[in-house]
N, C-alpha and C positions, 0 to 999 in steps of 0.2 A: 204528338200530344193529343190528349182526348178533349178537344174543344168541340162544342156543339156546332153543327153545320147549320147555316142560316140559308133559307130559301124564301124568295118572294112569293106572295099569293095575292089574291084579289079581295081579301077580307078587309075589315075596318082596321085591324092592327097594322097592316102594311107588311110586316115580316113576322114569321113564326119559325121557331126551331123545328127542323125535320125530325130530330130525335134528341133526347135529353140524356145527359150522363147518368149512369145508374146511381152514383153517389151524390148527385146534386139535389138540393132541397129548394131551389129557387122556383117560384111560380113562372109559368111560361110567359104570361103577359107582363111580368115585372121587368124583364129584360128589354122589351120593346118600349115600355113607358119611361123608364128612367135612364136607359142607355147602358151599354156594357162598361163604358169607362167609369161612370159614376158608381156602378155596383162594385167595380174593381177597387175604387178608392175607399168606398164605405167598408169593404171587407177588411182592408188593412188599416183603416182609421187615418187616412191621409187626405189632405186638401187638394193636392194636384199630383200629376204624374212626376215621380222623382227622376226618372231616367228617360227624358225626352231627347229629341233629335235636333232641337233648335238651340242656337247659342244664347241662351238666357243668362244674363250676367248675375242673376240672383243665385244660380247654381254653380257659378264659377268657383273652382277650388284651385288655388295657386300653390303648387309644390315648390320645392327649393329652386329647381331650374326655371320654373315659370316666373317666380319672383325676380330671379337674376335677369331674365330676359326683359321683364317689364322695367326694371331699374336701368338697364342699358338703353332701352328706347327713350325713356324720359331724360336720361343724362345726355344722350346725343341731341335730343331736341332742344334742351336748355342751352347747349353750347352752339346750336345752329350749325351743325356739321354738314348739312346738305343731304347726304345719302346714307341710308341704313338698309341692311338686309336682315330678314328673319327667315330662317330655314327650319323646317320641321317636316316630319313624316306625316302622311295622311292620318287624320283622326286625333292628332295631338292637342287639339284645342287652340290652334293658331288663330282662327277667326275670332273666337271668344276673347282671346288675349288682346287682339287688335281693337275690338270694340271697347274693352276695358281701358285700353290706352287712350283711345279717342275720347272716351267719356271724361277722363281726367283733364282733357284740354278744351272742354266745351266752352268755358268762360275766358279762355286765354288765346284761342286761335280759331280760325275758320278751317274746317276739316272737310275732306272729300274722300269717300271710300269707293274704290272701283274694284269690281270682282269679275266683270265680263271682259276678259283679256284675250279673246280669240280673234280679234280684228287686226287690221293694219294700223299704220300710224294715223291716218285720217280718222278711222273709226275710234281710235283711242282718244284723240283730241276732241272729237264730237261728243263722246261719252263724258269727258271731263267737263265740258261746257254745259252739257245737259244737267249734270249734278249741281252746277252752280245756278241753274235756272235760266240759262241763256240759250236762245235758238240760233243754231249755227247752220241751218239749212241753206244751201247754195253757196256757202263759203268754201274757199280752198284752204289748204293748210297754213299758208302765210297769213291770211285774214283771221283765221281762228287764233293763231298765236298772238296777233296784235290785240285781239279782243281779250285774250287771257292776260296780256301784259297790263291792260287798263284795270282789270280786276285786282291784280297783284299790287299795283301802285295805290289803289284805293284802300286795300287792307293795310299797307304800310303806313299810310297817312292816318289811319284809325288806330295805329299802334297795336295791330294784331298780326299774328303769324298766320301763314297759310301752310297747312299740312295735307299732303297727298299720300294716301295709302293705296297701293295696288296689290290686291290679293291674287293668288294663283298666277304669279308673274312668270312661272316657268313656261306658260303657254304663249308668251310673247315671242315673236320672231326677232331676228337681229335688227331689222329695220325699225321695228317698234321700240326695241330697247334703245336704239340710237336716238329716236325721238324723245324718249324719256330722259336721256342724257342731256339733250339740248334744252330741256325744260329747266335744268339746273343753271343755265346761263342767265336766267332772270335774276339779276342781282344788282346791287349797288356797290360802290367801292368799300363799304363798311359792313354789309350784311347780305345774306341770301334772302330772296323774296319768297322762296318755296322750299319747304322741307319734304323730302320724298322717302317713303319707306317701301321697299320691294319685299314682298312676302311670298313664299312659295315652297314647293317641295324640294328635295335634294337635287332634282334635275336643274333647278335654277342655279345652284352653285356650280354644277358642271358646265352650264352654258356660260356663266360669267368667267369661268376658268379658261375659255378659248382665247387664243391670241388676238382674234378680231375684237374682243370685248375688253381689251387692255385699258382703253380710255375710261370706260364706265367703271371698271373694277378699281381703278386708281382713285376714283371719287368716293368710293364706299369707305366710310369712317369706321363703322362697327358691323361685323358679321355675327349676328346673334343666332344661336341654335337652341331649339327646345329638345329636352331629353325626356324619355318615358318616366313614369312614376316608379318609385321603388315599392317593395312589398308593403312597407308600413304606410306609404302614401296612398296605395290602393285602398287599404282599409279606412284611412281617414277620408278619402274621397267618397266612398260609399256611405259612410256615416254622415258626411256633410250634406249630401243630396237628400238622404232620408230625413234629416232634421229640417231642411228647408221645405220639404214637401209636407211637414207636419206630423211625421210618424213619431209616436211616443211610447210604443210598446216595447217588449223585450227584443233582444237581438234578433233581427229578421234573418240574417245570414249566419250560419254556424261557422266555426273556425275552419272546418274542413272545406266548406263551400268557398269561403274567402281565399283559402290557399289555392284552390283550383282556379278561381277567377284571376288571381295575381299571376299564376303560372301561364295560363292559356292566353290571357290578354296581352302579356308582355308589357304591361303598364300603359297601354294606349287608352285614353279616356273614352273614345267612341266605341271601342270594342267592349270595354267594361259596361257601358250603358246598354249595349245590345244584349250582353249576357245576363245582366241583372233584370232587365225587362222581361226576357223570355223565361227566366227562372221564376219570377214573381207571377207571371201569367200561368205557368204550369202549376205552381203551388195553389193559386186561386181556383183553378179548374178542378184540382184534386181535393179541395176543401181542407187544406193544411194551413198551418200558421207559420211554419219555419222552413227555410230553404236549407236542407242539410246537404251533406256531401253526395249522397246517392242521387238526390234530385238534381243537383248541379251536374253530376256526371251524365245523367240521362239527357239533360238539356244540351250539354256540349256534344253528345253523340248525335243529337238531331241537327245541331248547327254544323257540325263537321263530321261527316261519315267516317273519316279516317281516325277519329278520336276513339280509343277503346273505352267502352263503358265499364265502370268499376262495379263489381258485384258485392263487395264487402261493405258493410255498414261501418259507421264511425265507432260503435261499441266493439265490433270485431277488430277494428284496427287498433284501438287503444287497449284491448284485453291482452294479458300476457300470453305468450305462446306456450303450449304444453311441452313438457320435457320430451326430448327426442329419445327414441329407443337406443340402448347401448349398441354400438357397432363392434364387430369382432376386430380385435387388434392383431395384426400380423407380427410375429416375432422376427426380429431382425438381429443379425449378428452385431454385437457391440463394436463400435469403432475403436481402434487402438487409441489409448490415451497418451498424450505426450506431455513431458515435463519441460517447461520453459524456465531456464535459469536466468534470472535477471542480475545484472551487476549490482554490487552493493551501492547504496546511495552515497554519493560523494559528500564528504564532510563539508560543513559550511565554514565560512571564513572565521566565525567566532570560535568554533571548536579548534580549528588549527591554531589560532592565536593563543588559546588557553594552554594547549599542549606544549607549544614552543616556550611559553612563559615559565611553565613548571620545569621543563628541562633546563632552561637557562638558570633559574634560581638554584636548582640542584647542583649544577656545575659550579656556580659561585660559592655555594656553601662548602663544597669539597675543597675549593681553592684556598679557603681561609683556615682549614684545619691543619695542626702541626703533624709532621711525619706522615704526610699523605702517601709518599712513595713507598715507605716501608709497610704501611698498612695495606696498600693495594697488593704488593708482592706477597705478603704473608697470606692474605685472603685468597690470592690466586693459587698458591701452593696447597693450601688446605682443601680447596675445591678440587684440585687435580688429584690429590691423594685419595679423597673420598670417591671420586669417579673410578680410579684404578681399582680400589678395593671392591667396588660394586661389580665391576666387569670381571676381575680375576680374584675370586674369593681366597685362594691359598697363597697368594703372593705375599712375601714379607716386605716390609718397608725397607727402602734403601738406607744404609748406614749414614748417619749424619756426620758431619765433620767434627762434632763435639764428642767423639768416642773416647773411652777410658784408656785405650791402648795408646802407647807413646807414638811419637812420630816415626820412630825407627822400627816399629813392629811390622812384621811381614806376615803373610798368611801361613808360612811354614812354621814360624815360631808360635803362632796362635793355635795351630793344630797340634803341637807337641804335648800340650797339657791334657792328660787324661786319655791319650790315644796310644795303645801299645805299638811298639815297632816290630820289625820282622825278627830281630834277634831275641825278642821276649816271647816268641811263640814257643810252645811246647813241642819237643821232638822225642820220639820213642828211642829207647836204648836196647842193647842186646839182652841183658838179663832181666828185662821187664821193669827196670828201675827207671823211673821218670825223673829227670833232673831238669832243672831250669837254670839257664845261664843269664846272667845280667851283664850289663855293660861294665867292663873293668874288673870282673871277678874270675876265678878259676875253680874247677871241680876239685 
């Protein structure tokens, strides 16, 4: 980034820039008199830095998972369950959430927050008593526990709870964790005198999962986990911090920049703060008013050398692509088409019932008609004769039994009428005279 290099000198100003950015319009002495941070805030019209590194509760934004974790902590405390664990990745806002949790118990309990957890059991107990304002120099572990018991009994008589929060508990050894477990033995037959919250990174869950930690693990009532922000929560988180810082101008981060922040930060608040701070610093140095996608891409490339910087602007990204040139189409042999025959659809139950009903009614109607048998036979003979005439056109119909010939007539007698016999045939004579002979006559 093109930030002015600062070097010390022996003049009255104390510090002077060795060189000035070519596009900067700030007087050289103004930076030293008002301070870089104040110039930064005035440029964007804000009252304070929106993306700081301290757990300021005013800037705390609770996503869905953060609210669920806070509700679980309060619920376990109200029920006096004894042990709770809060597991979160680094930068998830775990410490800020714990401060918010303890702030809600200010008027109802005495609270102690421990974050130096790299010591042994004696060092942990000495740090606890020091937070309570007690001097434990020269005391052994037994004497320190007795002193702590007196404090707990006094809080119980004052009708107040005692809440102990141990942050970064994954750094505690097994002996120190065993000492923490023994602290839960401060109790009466009807209530616990101390409520303990162990907060740490995922290594704490792995440590508690060991077989040697079974006794402590059995005393844990709730195991609360913090999850990263979603894409929508990242945008709300950025807007919330800008609003708390007093920013009232137009959208400082473009949609493309917010998309890159959500993707690259993986929803971790600390990473989001670092990205937004660097992007705003770069925008201020370049005399710009908006963090666009190109600016955010350059900042991410500086933070992570492995991140590829994008060269396209948002307008180029949103602009429609030009039509592609037509490509040559290779002619291919058409694939043989096949005909698939499907079986006819099966008739439904209603159709079958209708057909059967019609057939039954037809049979019943025929049964009640007179001379049914004769009509059926006559119809059958007529149809058979018509079929024979169609198949054999020259065939004569067979004689019916109602013929005019008598019952004694024979084919020979039927043939005698109109048919000459052999004796009636003409025969030639000798003298050329033709004579005819008839039955029963002489020449």
